[in-house]
C-alpha positions in Angstrom: -22.0 -42.8 -19.3 -18.4 -43.0 -20.3 -18.9 -40.3 -23.0 -20.7 -37.9 -20.6 -18.0 -38.4 -18.0 -15.3 -37.5 -20.6 -17.3 -34.5 -21.7 -17.5 -33.2 -18.1 -13.8 -33.7 -17.7 -13.2 -31.7 -20.9 -15.5 -28.9 -19.7 -13.5 -28.7 -16.4 -10.2 -28.5 -18.3 -11.7 -25.9 -20.7 -12.9 -23.8 -17.8 -9.6 -24.0 -16.1 -7.7 -23.1 -19.2 -10.1 -20.2 -19.8 -9.6 -18.9 -16.3 -5.8 -19.2 -16.6 -5.8 -17.3 -19.9 -8.0 -14.6 -18.4 -5.6 -14.0 -15.5 -2.5 -14.0 -17.8 -4.2 -11.4 -20.0 -5.1 -9.4 -17.0 -1.5 -9.6 -15.6 -0.2 -8.5 -19.0 -2.5 -5.5 -19.2 -1.6 -4.4 -15.7 2.1 -4.8 -16.6 1.8 -2.6 -19.7 -0.3 -0.1 -17.7 2.5 0.2 -15.1 5.2 0.6 -17.7 3.3 3.3 -19.6 2.6 5.2 -16.3 6.2 5.1 -15.1 7.6 6.1 -18.5 5.0 9.0 -18.8 6.3 10.4 -15.4 9.6 11.4 -17.1 8.2 12.9 -20.2 7.8 16.7 -20.5 5.9 18.9 -20.0 5.7 18.6 -16.3 2.5 19.9 -14.5 2.8 20.7 -10.8 -0.7 21.5 -9.8 -2.3 18.1 -10.4 0.5 16.5 -8.3 -0.1 19.0 -5.5 -3.8 18.2 -5.5 -3.0 14.5 -5.2 -0.5 15.1 -2.5 -3.3 16.8 -0.5 -5.7 14.0 -1.2 -3.3 11.0 -0.6 -0.9 12.6 1.9 -2.4 15.5 3.9 -5.9 13.9 4.3 -4.2 10.6 5.5 -2.1 12.2 8.3 -4.8 11.9 11.0 -5.6 8.2 10.5 -1.8 7.4 10.1 -0.9 9.3 13.2 -3.8 7.8 15.2 -2.8 4.3 14.1 0.8 5.0 14.9 0.1 6.2 18.4 -1.8 3.2 19.4 0.5 0.8 17.6 3.4 2.2 19.6 1.4 2.0 22.8 0.6 -1.6 22.2 4.2 -2.4 21.4 5.3 -0.6 24.6 2.9 -2.6 26.7 3.5 -6.0 25.1 7.2 -5.4 24.9 7.5 -4.5 28.6 5.7 -7.6 29.8 7.7 -9.8 27.5 11.1 -8.3 28.4 10.3 -8.1 32.1 10.3 -11.9 32.2 14.0 -11.8 31.4 14.9 -8.7 33.3 15.6 -6.7 30.1 13.1 -3.8 30.4 15.9 -1.5 29.4 15.8 -2.9 25.9 12.2 -1.7 25.4 13.2 1.3 23.3 15.3 -0.9 21.0 12.4 -3.3 20.5 9.8 -0.6 19.8 12.1 1.4 17.5 13.2 -1.6 15.4 9.7 -3.0 15.2 8.2 0.3 14.0 11.0 1.4 11.6 11.6 -1.9 9.9 8.2 -3.5 9.7 5.1 -2.0 11.3 5.6 1.6 10.2 5.7 1.0 6.4 3.2 -1.9 6.4 0.5 -0.3 8.5 0.9 3.1 6.8 0.5 1.4 3.4 -2.6 -0.5 4.6 -4.2 2.7 6.0 -3.5 4.6 2.8 -4.9 1.7 0.7 -8.1 1.7 2.7 -8.5 5.5 2.6 -7.0 6.7 -0.7 -6.5 3.5 -2.7 -10.2 2.6 -2.7 -11.1 6.2 -3.7 -8.6 6.1 -6.6 -10.1 2.8 -7.9 -13.7 4.1 -7.5 -12.9 7.4 -9.2 -11.1 5.9 -12.2 -13.8 3.2 -12.4 -16.6 5.8 -12.5 -14.7 7.7 -15.2 -14.5 4.5 -17.2 -18.1 3.8 -16.5 -19.2 7.2 -17.7 -16.9 7.1 -20.8 -14.8 10.0 -19.6 -11.6 8.0 -20.3 -12.9 7.3 -23.8 -13.5 11.0 -24.3 -9.9 11.8 -23.3 -8.6 9.3 -25.8 -10.9 10.8 -28.5 -9.3 14.2 -27.8 -5.8 12.7 -28.1 -5.1 13.1 -24.4 -3.1 10.3 -22.9 -5.2 9.1 -19.9 -2.1 7.5 -18.4 -0.3 10.8 -18.3 -3.3 12.9 -17.5 -4.8 10.7 -14.8 -2.2 8.3 -13.4 1.1 10.2 -13.4 -0.1 12.8 -10.7 -1.3 9.9 -8.5 2.0 7.9 -8.9 4.1 11.0 -8.2 2.1 12.0 -5.2 2.1 8.5 -3.7 5.9 8.3 -4.1 6.3 11.5 -2.2 3.7 11.0 0.5 4.2 7.3 1.5 7.8 7.8 2.9 6.7 11.0 4.7 3.6 9.3 6.2 5.8 6.3 7.3 8.2 8.7 9.1 5.2 10.3 10.8 3.9 6.9 11.8 7.3 5.9 13.2 7.9 9.0 15.2 4.4 9.1 16.8 4.6 5.3 17.4 8.0 5.7 19.2 6.5 8.4 21.5 3.4 6.2 22.0 5.7 3.5 23.3 7.5 6.1 25.4 4.3 7.1 27.1 3.3 3.6 28.0 6.8 2.2 28.8 8.3 5.2 30.6 5.4 7.2 32.0 3.0 4.4 32.9 5.3 1.3 33.5 8.3 3.0 34.9 11.1 2.1 32.4 14.1 4.4 32.7 13.7 7.3 30.2 17.5 7.4 29.4 17.6 3.6 28.8 14.6 3.8 26.5 16.1 6.4 24.1 19.8 5.3 24.5 18.9 1.7 23.7 17.0 2.9 20.6 19.9 5.1 19.6 22.4 2.3 19.8 20.3 -0.4 18.1 18.7 1.5 15.2 21.1 2.1 12.3 20.8 3.6 8.9 20.2 0.2 7.3 16.9 -0.1 9.3 15.7 3.3 8.2 16.8 2.5 4.6 14.7 -0.7 4.7 11.6 1.2 5.9 12.0 3.8 3.2 12.5 1.2 0.4 9.4 -0.6 1.6 7.3 2.6 1.7 8.3 3.5 -1.9 7.6 0.0 -3.2 4.2 0.0 -1.4 3.4 3.4 -2.9 3.9 2.0 -6.4 1.8 -1.1 -5.6 -1.1 0.8 -4.2 -1.6 3.2 -7.1 -0.8 0.6 -9.7 -3.3 -2.0 -8.5 -6.0 0.4 -7.5 -5.8 2.6 -10.6 -5.5 -0.3 -13.0 -8.5 -2.1 -11.5 -10.6 1.0 -12.2 -9.0 1.7 -15.6 -9.8 -1.9 -16.8 -13.2 -2.0 -15.2 -14.9 -2.8 -18.6 -12.6 -5.9 -19.0 -13.4 -7.5 -15.7 -14.6 -11.1 -15.9 -17.4 -10.4 -13.4 -19.0 -7.1 -12.6 -18.4 -4.9 -15.7 -20.2 -1.6 -16.0 -22.5 -0.1 -13.4 -22.5 0.6 -9.7 -22.0 -3.1 -9.0 -19.0 -3.3 -11.2 -17.4 -0.3 -9.5 -18.0 -1.8 -6.0 -16.6 -5.2 -7.0 -13.5 -3.6 -8.6 -12.9 -1.4 -5.6 -13.2 -4.4 -3.2 -10.8 -6.5 -5.4 -8.3 -3.6 -5.6 -8.2 -3.1 -1.8 -7.8 -6.9 -1.1 -5.2 -7.4 -3.8 -3.2 -4.3 -2.7 -3.2 -5.5 0.9 -2.0 -8.9 0.0 0.6 -7.5 -2.4 1.9 -5.3 0.4 2.3 -8.2 2.8 4.0 -10.4 0.1 6.5 -7.6 -0.9 7.1 -6.8 2.7 8.5 -10.4 3.1 10.4 -10.3 -0.1 12.1 -7.0 0.6 12.9 -8.1 4.2 14.4 -11.3 2.9 16.6 -9.4 0.3 17.8 -6.6 2.5 18.4 -8.5 5.7 
């Protein structure tokens, strides 16, 4: 009995050590992947059309869902903010509350989450299928760097699109709060915009832009690397099931990373 108990304990420690080494190896691979992609962005020759195609896919095709989400987020903020501020007789501060909430926090975070769900999942599935069908291996056999050929346009497009989509989200969200607060609930129009003008400073806009750029790197890095290293996944591997699991893991991990880095950037810049 004593020997079998010791053996079970050893098996548990062995499994724990194996799992730890797997995740450390995975983290190392993803770190090398990110460095190679970022370095490749600055190496000539520069090709514009692949970046434009990815800007259309990541940016233009996400405008509707980002604008729709921004409108209703602003409307909810206007409604909740009005009823919270009215308890203290401070309805005139509604514009300030809506503007700061959107520009500092909700704009970059919700925009990144929407882009992750719409574009990030597609990036992971596309790269995963290319790995599954050995297209990435074929590129390497032809001496074409897959990091430069496949990843650089996606990184560049995301870095361009995320800040712009965040600005669209913020503007539409502010007017959504205006519609509810001013037109429906009767807050003074001048107080709404003057309060926002006086409270929102460049530091708030700067924080939102820094977050959107960071989230752009996180989305493409995590989603693309999950597809790129599909064949090295502990569970799943090749096939349709492997692609589906990798895509699910990429979206979940990207969303968690966005929330974690949102806190870290806020703590550093405040």
